[in-house]
DSSP file (Angstrom, degrees, kcal/mol; ACC not computed):
  #  RESIDUE AA STRUCTURE BP1 BP2  ACC     N-H-->O    O-->H-N    N-H-->O    O-->H-N    TCO  KAPPA ALPHA  PHI   PSI    X-CA   Y-CA   Z-CA
    1    1 A M     >        0   0    0      0, 0.0     4,-1.5     0, 0.0     5,-0.1   0.000 360.0 360.0 360.0 -43.8   37.5   -8.2  -36.7
    2    2 A K  H  >  +     0   0    0      1,-0.2     4,-1.8     2,-0.2     5,-0.1   0.882 360.0  51.4 -67.9 -38.4   37.1   -9.5  -33.2
    3    3 A S  H  > S+     0   0    0      1,-0.2     4,-2.3     2,-0.2    -1,-0.2   0.837 105.4  57.0 -68.6 -31.1   37.8   -6.0  -31.6
    4    4 A K  H  > S+     0   0    0      2,-0.2     4,-2.3     1,-0.2    -1,-0.2   0.901 106.8  49.0 -65.1 -40.4   35.2   -4.5  -33.9
    5    5 A R  H  X S+     0   0    0     -4,-1.5     4,-2.7     2,-0.2    -2,-0.2   0.882 110.1  51.5 -64.8 -39.4   32.6   -6.9  -32.5
    6    6 A V  H  X S+     0   0    0     -4,-1.8     4,-2.6     2,-0.2    -2,-0.2   0.920 110.8  47.7 -64.3 -44.1   33.7   -6.1  -28.9
    7    7 A V  H  X S+     0   0    0     -4,-2.3     4,-2.2     2,-0.2    -2,-0.2   0.921 114.0  46.6 -64.0 -44.5   33.3   -2.3  -29.6
    8    8 A I  H  X S+     0   0    0     -4,-2.3     4,-2.4     2,-0.2    -2,-0.2   0.916 113.3  49.6 -63.7 -43.7   29.9   -2.8  -31.2
    9    9 A G  H  X S+     0   0    0     -4,-2.7     4,-2.4     1,-0.2    -2,-0.2   0.901 111.3  48.7 -62.4 -42.0   28.7   -5.0  -28.3
   10   10 A A  H  X S+     0   0    0     -4,-2.6     4,-2.3     2,-0.2    -1,-0.2   0.893 111.1  50.3 -65.8 -39.5   29.9   -2.6  -25.7
   11   11 A A  H  X S+     0   0    0     -4,-2.2     4,-2.2     2,-0.2    -2,-0.2   0.907 111.6  48.1 -65.2 -41.7   28.2    0.3  -27.5
   12   12 A L  H  X S+     0   0    0     -4,-2.4     4,-2.5     2,-0.2    -2,-0.2   0.913 111.7  49.7 -64.4 -43.1   24.9   -1.7  -27.6
   13   13 A A  H  X S+     0   0    0     -4,-2.4     4,-2.3     1,-0.2    -2,-0.2   0.908 111.4  48.7 -63.3 -41.8   25.2   -2.6  -24.0
   14   14 A A  H  X S+     0   0    0     -4,-2.3     4,-2.3     2,-0.2    -1,-0.2   0.896 111.8  49.5 -64.9 -40.4   25.8    1.0  -23.0
   15   15 A A  H  X S+     0   0    0     -4,-2.2     4,-2.2     2,-0.2    -2,-0.2   0.911 111.5  48.2 -65.5 -42.5   22.8    2.2  -25.1
   16   16 A M  H  X S+     0   0    0     -4,-2.5     4,-2.6     2,-0.2    -2,-0.2   0.893 111.8  50.4 -65.3 -39.3   20.5   -0.4  -23.5
   17   17 A F  H  X S+     0   0    0     -4,-2.3     4,-1.6    -5,-0.2    -2,-0.2   0.924 111.2  48.3 -63.7 -44.0   21.7    0.5  -20.0
   18   18 A A  H  < S+     0   0    0     -4,-2.3    -2,-0.2     1,-0.2    -1,-0.2   0.882 115.1  44.9 -65.2 -38.9   21.0    4.2  -20.7
   19   19 A I  H >< S+     0   0    0     -4,-2.2     3,-0.8     1,-0.2    -2,-0.2   0.926 115.7  45.8 -70.8 -45.0   17.6    3.5  -22.1
   20   20 A G  H 3< S+     0   0    0     -4,-2.6    59,-0.3     1,-0.2     3,-0.2   0.729 118.7  39.5 -73.2 -23.4   16.5    1.1  -19.4
   21   21 A C  T 3< S+     0   0    0     -4,-1.6    -1,-0.2    -5,-0.2    -2,-0.2   0.124  81.2 103.5-115.5  20.7   17.7    3.1  -16.4
   22   22 A G    <   +     0   0    0     -3,-0.8     2,-0.3    -4,-0.2    -1,-0.2   0.402  61.4  90.9 -85.6   4.5   16.8    6.6  -17.5
   23   23 A H  E     -A   77   0A   0     54,-0.9    54,-2.5    -3,-0.2     2,-0.3  -0.767  50.2-177.9-105.5 147.1   13.7    6.9  -15.2
   24   24 A R  E     -A   76   0A   0     -2,-0.3    85,-2.7    52,-0.3     2,-0.2  -0.960  30.5-106.8-137.4 155.4   13.6    8.2  -11.7
   25   25 A L  B     -F  108   0B   0     50,-2.1    49,-2.2    -2,-0.3     2,-0.5  -0.596  30.1-156.2 -79.7 144.6   10.9    8.6   -9.1
   26   26 A V        -     0   0    0     81,-1.7     2,-0.1    -2,-0.2     7,-0.1  -0.982  10.9-135.2-127.0 120.2    9.7   12.2   -8.4
   27   27 A A        -     0   0    0     -2,-0.5     7,-0.1     4,-0.1     3,-0.1  -0.390  28.8-104.2 -71.4 149.3    8.1   13.1   -5.1
   28   28 A S    >   -     0   0    0      5,-0.5     3,-2.2     1,-0.2    -1,-0.1  -0.321  56.7 -73.1 -65.7 155.8    5.0   15.2   -5.0
   29   29 A P  T 3  S+     0   0    0      0, 0.0    -1,-0.2     0, 0.0     3,-0.1  -0.258 123.5  18.1 -54.1 134.0    5.5   18.9   -4.1
   30   30 A G  T 3  S+     0   0    0      1,-0.3     2,-0.3    -3,-0.1    -2,-0.1   0.426 109.6  97.9  84.6  -0.9    6.1   19.2   -0.4
   31   31 A E    <   -     0   0    0     -3,-2.2    -1,-0.3     1,-0.1    -4,-0.1  -0.806  54.3-161.6-118.3 160.2    7.1   15.5    0.0
   32   32 A H  S    S+     0   0    0     -2,-0.3    41,-1.7    -3,-0.1     2,-0.3   0.422  73.5  51.5-117.1  -4.5   10.5   13.8    0.1
   33   33 A T  E     -B   72   0A   0     39,-0.2    -5,-0.5    -5,-0.1     2,-0.4  -0.865  66.8-137.1-132.4 165.5    9.4   10.2   -0.7
   34   34 A V  E     -B   71   0A   0     37,-2.8    37,-2.7    -2,-0.3     2,-0.4  -0.971  23.8-123.1-123.1 137.5    7.3    8.3   -3.2
   35   35 A K  E     -B   70   0A   0     -2,-0.4     2,-0.6    35,-0.2    69,-0.4  -0.686  19.8-160.2 -82.9 128.1    4.8    5.6   -2.4
   36   36 A L  E     -B   69   0A   0     33,-2.7    33,-2.0    -2,-0.4    67,-0.2  -0.949  11.5-156.5-108.5 114.6    5.4    2.3   -4.1
   37   37 A Y  E     -BC  68 102A   0     65,-2.9    65,-3.0    -2,-0.6    31,-0.2  -0.543  24.6-119.2 -89.2 155.7    2.3    0.1   -4.1
   38   38 A R  S    S-     0   0    0     29,-0.8     2,-0.3    63,-0.2    -1,-0.1   0.914  88.4 -22.5 -58.1 -44.3    2.4   -3.7   -4.5
   39   39 A D  S  > S-     0   0    0     62,-0.1     4,-1.7    63,-0.1    -1,-0.2  -0.935  70.8 -91.3-158.2 175.5    0.4   -3.6   -7.7
   40   40 A E  H  > S+     0   0    0     -2,-0.3     4,-2.6     1,-0.2     5,-0.2   0.843 119.2  59.1 -67.7 -34.3   -2.0   -1.4   -9.6
   41   41 A A  H  > S+     0   0    0      2,-0.2     4,-2.2     1,-0.2    -1,-0.2   0.904 106.4  47.9 -62.5 -41.0   -5.1   -3.0   -8.1
   42   42 A T  H  > S+     0   0    0      2,-0.2     4,-2.4     1,-0.2     5,-0.2   0.910 111.0  51.7 -64.6 -42.8   -4.0   -1.9   -4.6
   43   43 A Y  H  X S+     0   0    0     -4,-1.7     4,-2.4     1,-0.2    -2,-0.2   0.931 110.8  47.9 -58.1 -47.1   -3.2    1.6   -5.9
   44   44 A E  H  X S+     0   0    0     -4,-2.6     4,-2.2     2,-0.2    -2,-0.2   0.899 111.1  50.7 -62.2 -42.4   -6.8    1.8   -7.3
   45   45 A K  H  X S+     0   0    0     -4,-2.2     4,-2.1     2,-0.2    -1,-0.2   0.927 112.9  44.8 -63.6 -45.8   -8.4    0.6   -4.1
   46   46 A I  H  X S+     0   0    0     -4,-2.4     4,-2.3     1,-0.2    -1,-0.2   0.894 111.6  54.1 -65.1 -40.4   -6.6    3.1   -1.9
   47   47 A K  H  X S+     0   0    0     -4,-2.4     4,-1.6    -5,-0.2    -2,-0.2   0.904 109.2  48.1 -60.7 -42.9   -7.3    5.9   -4.4
   48   48 A E  H  X S+     0   0    0     -4,-2.2     4,-1.1     2,-0.2    -1,-0.2   0.902 110.4  51.2 -65.6 -42.1  -11.0    5.1   -4.3
   49   49 A L  H >X S+     0   0    0     -4,-2.1     4,-0.6     1,-0.2     3,-0.5   0.918 110.8  48.2 -61.6 -43.5  -11.1    5.0   -0.5
   50   50 A K  H >< S+     0   0    0     -4,-2.3     3,-0.7     1,-0.2    -1,-0.2   0.842 107.1  57.6 -65.8 -33.1   -9.3    8.4   -0.2
   51   51 A K  H 3< S+     0   0    0     -4,-1.6    -1,-0.2     1,-0.2    -2,-0.2   0.778  94.7  66.1 -68.8 -27.4  -11.8    9.9   -2.7
   52   52 A Q  H << S-     0   0    0     -4,-1.1    -1,-0.2    -3,-0.5    -2,-0.2   0.754  92.6-152.3 -71.3 -24.9  -14.8    9.0   -0.6
   53   53 A G    XX  +     0   0    0     -3,-0.7     4,-0.9    -4,-0.6     3,-0.8  -0.034  50.7  53.2  79.7 173.9  -13.9   11.4    2.2
   54   54 A G  H 3> S-     0   0    0      1,-0.2     4,-1.5     2,-0.2     3,-0.3  -0.230 120.1 -16.9  62.5-145.9  -14.7   11.2    5.9
   55   55 A P  H 3> S+     0   0    0      0, 0.0     4,-2.0     0, 0.0    -1,-0.2   0.808 136.3  59.4 -64.8 -29.9  -13.9    8.1    7.9
   56   56 A I  H <> S+     0   0    0     -3,-0.8     4,-2.0     1,-0.2    -2,-0.2   0.904 103.7  51.1 -66.0 -39.4  -13.5    6.0    4.8
   57   57 A A  H  X S+     0   0    0     -4,-0.9     4,-2.2    -3,-0.3    -1,-0.2   0.875 107.4  53.9 -64.0 -37.5  -10.7    8.3    3.6
   58   58 A M  H  X S+     0   0    0     -4,-1.5     4,-2.4     2,-0.2    -1,-0.2   0.900 107.1  51.0 -63.4 -39.8   -9.0    7.9    7.0
   59   59 A L  H  X S+     0   0    0     -4,-2.0     4,-2.9     1,-0.2    -2,-0.2   0.895 108.3  52.9 -62.3 -39.3   -9.1    4.2    6.5
   60   60 A G  H  X S+     0   0    0     -4,-2.0     4,-2.2   -11,-0.2    -2,-0.2   0.897 108.7  49.3 -61.9 -41.2   -7.6    4.7    3.0
   61   61 A Q  H  X S+     0   0    0     -4,-2.2     4,-1.4     2,-0.2    -2,-0.2   0.926 113.9  45.1 -64.0 -45.0   -4.7    6.7    4.6
   62   62 A M  H  X S+     0   0    0     -4,-2.4     4,-1.0     1,-0.2    -2,-0.2   0.904 112.4  52.1 -66.2 -40.4   -4.1    4.0    7.2
   63   63 A G  H >X S+     0   0    0     -4,-2.9     4,-1.8     1,-0.2     3,-0.6   0.886 104.5  56.5 -62.1 -39.3   -4.3    1.3    4.6
   64   64 A A  H 3X S+     0   0    0     -4,-2.2     4,-1.1     1,-0.2    -1,-0.2   0.862 101.1  58.0 -61.1 -35.8   -1.8    3.0    2.4
   65   65 A A  H 3< S+     0   0    0     -4,-1.4    -1,-0.2     1,-0.2    -2,-0.2   0.825 111.2  42.3 -63.9 -30.5    0.7    3.0    5.3
   66   66 A F  H << S+     0   0    0     -4,-1.0    -1,-0.2    -3,-0.6    -2,-0.2   0.784 119.7  39.2 -86.7 -28.6    0.5   -0.8    5.5
   67   67 A V  H  < S+     0   0    0     -4,-1.8   -29,-0.8   -25,-0.1     2,-0.3   0.348 105.1  71.8-108.8   6.5    0.5   -1.7    1.8
   68   68 A T  E  <  -B   37   0A   0     -4,-1.1     2,-0.4   -31,-0.2   -31,-0.2  -0.810  62.6-143.8-119.2 162.8    3.1    0.8    0.4
   69   69 A R  E     -B   36   0A   0    -33,-2.0   -33,-2.7    -2,-0.3     2,-0.5  -0.989  20.6-132.1-121.2 134.2    6.8    1.2    0.6
   70   70 A E  E     -B   35   0A   0     -2,-0.4     2,-0.3   -35,-0.2   -35,-0.2  -0.757  25.4-171.7 -89.5 125.3    8.3    4.7    0.8
   71   71 A L  E     -B   34   0A   0    -37,-2.7   -37,-2.8    -2,-0.5     3,-0.1  -0.895  27.8-101.0-116.2 147.7   11.2    5.3   -1.6
   72   72 A D  E >   -B   33   0A   0     -2,-0.3     3,-1.3   -39,-0.2   -39,-0.2  -0.249  44.8 -92.7 -64.2 150.9   13.4    8.4   -1.7
   73   73 A N  T 3  S+     0   0    0    -41,-1.7   -47,-0.2     1,-0.2    -1,-0.1  -0.357 111.4  22.8 -58.5 142.4   12.9   11.1   -4.2
   74   74 A H  T 3  S+     0   0    0    -49,-2.2    -1,-0.2     1,-0.2   -48,-0.1   0.652  80.2 161.5  70.1  20.6   15.0   10.5   -7.4
   75   75 A T    <   -     0   0    0     -3,-1.3   -50,-2.1   -50,-0.1    -1,-0.2  -0.559  42.9-118.4 -67.5 129.0   15.4    6.8   -6.9
   76   76 A P  E     +A   24   0A   0      0, 0.0    16,-2.2     0, 0.0    17,-0.7  -0.510  41.1 175.9 -73.8 136.8   16.4    5.2  -10.2
   77   77 A V  E     -AD  23  91A   0    -54,-2.5   -54,-0.9    14,-0.3     2,-0.5  -0.925  28.8-134.7-136.9 160.7   13.9    2.7  -11.6
   78   78 A R  E     - D   0  90A   0     12,-2.6    12,-2.1    -2,-0.3     2,-0.5  -0.973  28.2-126.4-113.8 130.9   13.3    0.6  -14.7
   79   79 A I  E     + D   0  89A   0     -2,-0.5    10,-0.2   -59,-0.3     3,-0.1  -0.665  26.7 178.2 -80.3 125.1    9.8    0.6  -16.2
   80   80 A I  E    S-     0   0A   0      8,-3.2     2,-0.3    -2,-0.5     9,-0.2   0.871  71.4 -13.7 -88.8 -48.6    8.4   -2.9  -16.6
   81   81 A S  E     - D   0  88A   0      7,-1.5     7,-2.4     2,-0.0    -1,-0.4  -0.974  65.7-160.2-151.6 160.0    5.0   -1.9  -18.0
   82   82 A Q  E     + D   0  87A   0     -2,-0.3     5,-0.2     5,-0.2     2,-0.2  -0.994  12.9 164.5-146.4 146.6    3.1    1.3  -18.1
   83   83 A D        -     0   0    0      3,-2.8     3,-0.2    -2,-0.3    -2,-0.0  -0.775  57.6 -73.6-144.2-167.5   -0.5    2.6  -18.6
   84   84 A S  S    S+     0   0    0     -2,-0.2    21,-0.1     1,-0.2     3,-0.1   0.733 126.8  48.6 -68.8 -22.7   -2.5    5.8  -18.1
   85   85 A E  S    S-     0   0    0      1,-0.2    20,-2.5    19,-0.1    21,-0.3   0.811 123.2 -71.6 -86.1 -32.8   -2.5    5.5  -14.3
   86   86 A G  E     - E   0 104A   0     18,-0.3    -3,-2.8    -3,-0.2     2,-0.3  -0.936  54.3 -71.7 170.3-150.7    1.2    4.8  -13.7
   87   87 A A  E     -DE  82 103A   0     16,-2.2    16,-2.3    -2,-0.3     2,-0.6  -0.996  20.7-127.0-145.6 145.6    3.8    2.2  -14.2
   88   88 A Q  E     +DE  81 102A   0     -7,-2.4    -8,-3.2    -2,-0.3    -7,-1.5  -0.834  48.1 179.8 -85.1 123.6    5.0   -1.1  -12.8
   89   89 A V  E     -DE  79 101A   0     12,-3.3    12,-2.0    -2,-0.6     2,-0.4  -0.803  30.3-144.3-129.2 165.0    8.7   -0.5  -12.0
   90   90 A E  E     -DE  78 100A   0    -12,-2.1   -12,-2.6    -2,-0.3     2,-0.3  -0.999  28.4-122.0-128.8 129.9   11.8   -2.1  -10.6
   91   91 A V  E     -D   77   0A   0      8,-2.7     7,-3.0    -2,-0.4   -14,-0.3  -0.532  24.0-170.7 -71.0 130.7   14.3   -0.2   -8.4
   92   92 A T        +     0   0    0    -16,-2.2     2,-0.3    -2,-0.3   -15,-0.2   0.540  61.7  17.9-104.0  -8.1   17.7   -0.3  -10.1
   93   93 A D  S    S+     0   0    0    -17,-0.7     3,-0.3     3,-0.0    -1,-0.2  -0.990  90.0  41.5-157.3 160.0   19.9    1.2   -7.4
   94   94 A G  S >  S-     0   0    0     -2,-0.3     3,-1.7     1,-0.2   -19,-0.0  -0.398 101.9 -40.6  96.1-172.9   20.0    2.0   -3.7
   95   95 A P  T 3  S+     0   0    0      0, 0.0    -1,-0.2     0, 0.0     0, 0.0   0.742 136.8  49.7 -64.8 -24.0   18.9    0.1   -0.6
   96   96 A A  T >  S+     0   0    0     -3,-0.3     3,-2.5     3,-0.1    -5,-0.3   0.160  78.6 154.7 -99.7  18.4   15.7   -1.1   -2.2
   97   97 A K  T <   +     0   0    0     -3,-1.7    -5,-0.2     1,-0.3     3,-0.1  -0.183  67.2  20.9 -51.7 131.6   17.4   -2.4   -5.4
   98   98 A G  T 3  S+     0   0    0     -7,-3.0    -1,-0.3     1,-0.3     2,-0.2   0.225  88.5 135.5  93.4 -13.9   15.4   -5.2   -7.0
   99   99 A T    <   -     0   0    0     -3,-2.5    -8,-2.7    -9,-0.1     2,-0.3  -0.472  38.4-158.4 -69.5 136.3   12.1   -4.2   -5.4
  100  100 A Q  E     + E   0  90A   0    -10,-0.2     2,-0.3    -2,-0.2   -10,-0.2  -0.887  28.0 119.1-117.4 149.6    9.1   -4.1   -7.8
  101  101 A G  E     - E   0  89A   0    -12,-2.0   -12,-3.3    -2,-0.3     2,-0.4  -0.978  54.5 -73.9 178.8-172.2    5.9   -2.3   -7.5
  102  102 A F  E     -CE  37  88A   0    -65,-3.0   -65,-2.9    -2,-0.3     2,-0.4  -0.887  34.8-173.5-111.6 135.5    3.5    0.2   -8.9
  103  103 A V  E     - E   0  87A   0    -16,-2.3   -16,-2.2    -2,-0.4   -67,-0.1  -0.955  31.6-103.6-124.3 148.6    3.9    4.0   -8.9
  104  104 A A  E >   - E   0  86A   0    -69,-0.4     3,-1.6    -2,-0.4   -18,-0.3  -0.309  32.6-114.1 -65.5 151.8    1.4    6.7   -9.9
  105  105 A R  G >  S+     0   0    0    -20,-2.5     3,-1.3     1,-0.3   -19,-0.2   0.848 114.9  59.5 -56.4 -37.9    2.1    8.4  -13.3
  106  106 A D  G 3  S+     0   0    0    -21,-0.3    -1,-0.3     1,-0.3   -20,-0.1   0.676 100.0  57.8 -67.8 -16.6    2.8   11.8  -11.5
  107  107 A N  G <  S+     0   0    0     -3,-1.6   -81,-1.7   -72,-0.1     2,-0.4   0.093  93.7  81.9-101.1  22.7    5.6   10.2   -9.5
  108  108 A L  B <    F   25   0B   0     -3,-1.3   -83,-0.2   -83,-0.3   -85,-0.0  -0.990 360.0 360.0-132.5 132.6    7.7    9.1  -12.5
  109  109 A S              0   0    0    -85,-2.7   -84,-0.1    -2,-0.4    -1,-0.1   0.374 360.0 360.0-116.9 360.0   10.1   11.0  -14.7
């Protein structure tokens, strides 16, 4: 009876691990890293600045360098929450393990 509980518990734990860690970051074509923003509001603000063009877009590019963290392509992550723009994630392995932030929807598999 006790061994049956252990087997069931191990199977449940393995299933939860597989479900929770099945996502990875995907770099945009021609890039090797993915930008991890502090939060969705920061992502939206930088996105708007870049959209305006001219000197304002340059400010957006420079701002992104200060408020983002570059993560390697295929970095494993756990999705904390998700919406139409992207997802709040936590890095589950590698040098940035435990880091949380927001990534665009296109950079998540």
